[in-house]
N, C-alpha and C positions, 0 to 999 in steps of 0.2 A: 689316660691316653685319650686323645682327641679323635674326632671323626673327620673324614675327607671324602670327596667324591671326584672321580675323574670325569671331566666334561667331554663327552663324545659327540655332542650335538654340534652341527656345523656353525651355528650361531654362538656357540660356547655359552649357552644359557641353560639353566636347569630350574626345576620347580620343587625339588625335594626340600622338605622342611627338616633340617637337622642342625644340631649344635647345642652347646651349653648356653642356657638362657642369657647369662651376662655378656656373652660374646656374639650373639646373633645380631646381624645387621638389619636395619629397618626394612630393606627390600625383601628379605626372607620372611619376615613377619607379615608383610603386606600381601605376599603370595602371588605377585605378578611375574615371578621369574627373576633370576639374578645371574651375575657373572662373577669373574674373579675380583671385582671391586669389593666383595664381601671379605676377602682376605685382607685388604687394606684396612677395612673397619676393624677386623680382629687384631691386626697389628697395633692399631690405635688404642684398643682396649688394653692390650698387653702393656704398651708403653705407659698408659695412664696408671695402670695398676703398679708397675715397677717404680714409677716416679712419685706416686702419692700414697701407695699402700692401700688404696681403695679402688673399687670399680666405678666407672663413670655413671652407671645406672645400676641400682641395686635395691632390693627390698628385703626387709627383715623377715618377711613372710617366705614360706617355702613355695608359694604359688608363682610359677613362671609367668602367668598372665599379667601379674603386677609388674614384673620386670619388663615384659614386652610393652606394656602401656607406657612405662617410663622412657624406654628407648624411642618410642614413637612420638612422645609429647613433651617430656620433661626437658627443660633448658639444660644444656651442657654447662656445668660449672667447673672451671679450671682454677685451681689454687693460684693465688697471686704470687706465691713465693717462687713459682717457676718463671724462668726468664721469658721474655717476649717471643724469642725464636721457638722455644719449646711449646709455649702456649699456641702459637700460630700453627705449628706442625700438628699438634693434637686436634685443633679445630678442623684442620683439613682432613685428617684421617677419620675423625668422628663426625664428618658432615653427613646429614641425612640424605644428601644428594650424591649418589654414587659417582657421578661424573666429576664432582668437585674434589674427590679424594685424589689429589695430586694428578688430576687428569686421567685417572685410572691406570697409571703407569708405575710398574715396579722399578723401572729405570729411573723415573723421576724421584721415587723414594730414595733410591741408592745415591742419586746425585744431589739430594737435598743438603743444604749447608749444615744441618744438624748432624749429618753423618760424615762431615768433611774429613775427619781423621779416622774414620772407621775402615778397617781393611776387610772388605767383603770376600776377598780371595781366601784369607785366613779362616773366616767363618766357614766358607764352603769346604776348605780342606779339612777342618776339624769335623765337620759333619760327614764327610766322605773320606776320612783319613785312610782307610784300608784300600780304597780304590786308586788313590793318587799319590801314594808314597813316592817321593823322588821326582815328581812330575810338575813341580811348582812353576817352572818357566813355561812349560806347555800351557798350563792353566792360565797364567797371566796373559799370554798371547791370545788365547782363544776364549777368554772369559765370557764374552757376550754370546757365544754359541752354546755355552754350558748351562745357562740359566734361562728362566722364562724366555 
């Protein structure tokens, strides 16, 4: 099970250091505060792992500091067997510059061409199946109000 924090600050920033080392975004490690862009980083780590079977930054050591050092300094290497579109998306999501991660927008992620045939409504319904049984049309019409 993962960890999460509800952002209550008006600026939507927090300074809490938490997360599984391989998924921690650079701005968390640097300690200057962070916002929801860390979630885009984590999505990038998940996609990288799903597509390659490896983490983008990893150490054989059990020392999280080694992993953090890689996240901050090691060059991101994306396997060349992945198509250009996939490589470009991973580079955006795993950018060390938070604002470069699809402009910090989950809507941009959902609208990205890589997800062209992906049905976000079905994903939402499966996640919240008990709440919305039989309400597919309502959800499709009000989709933007139901998410981020």
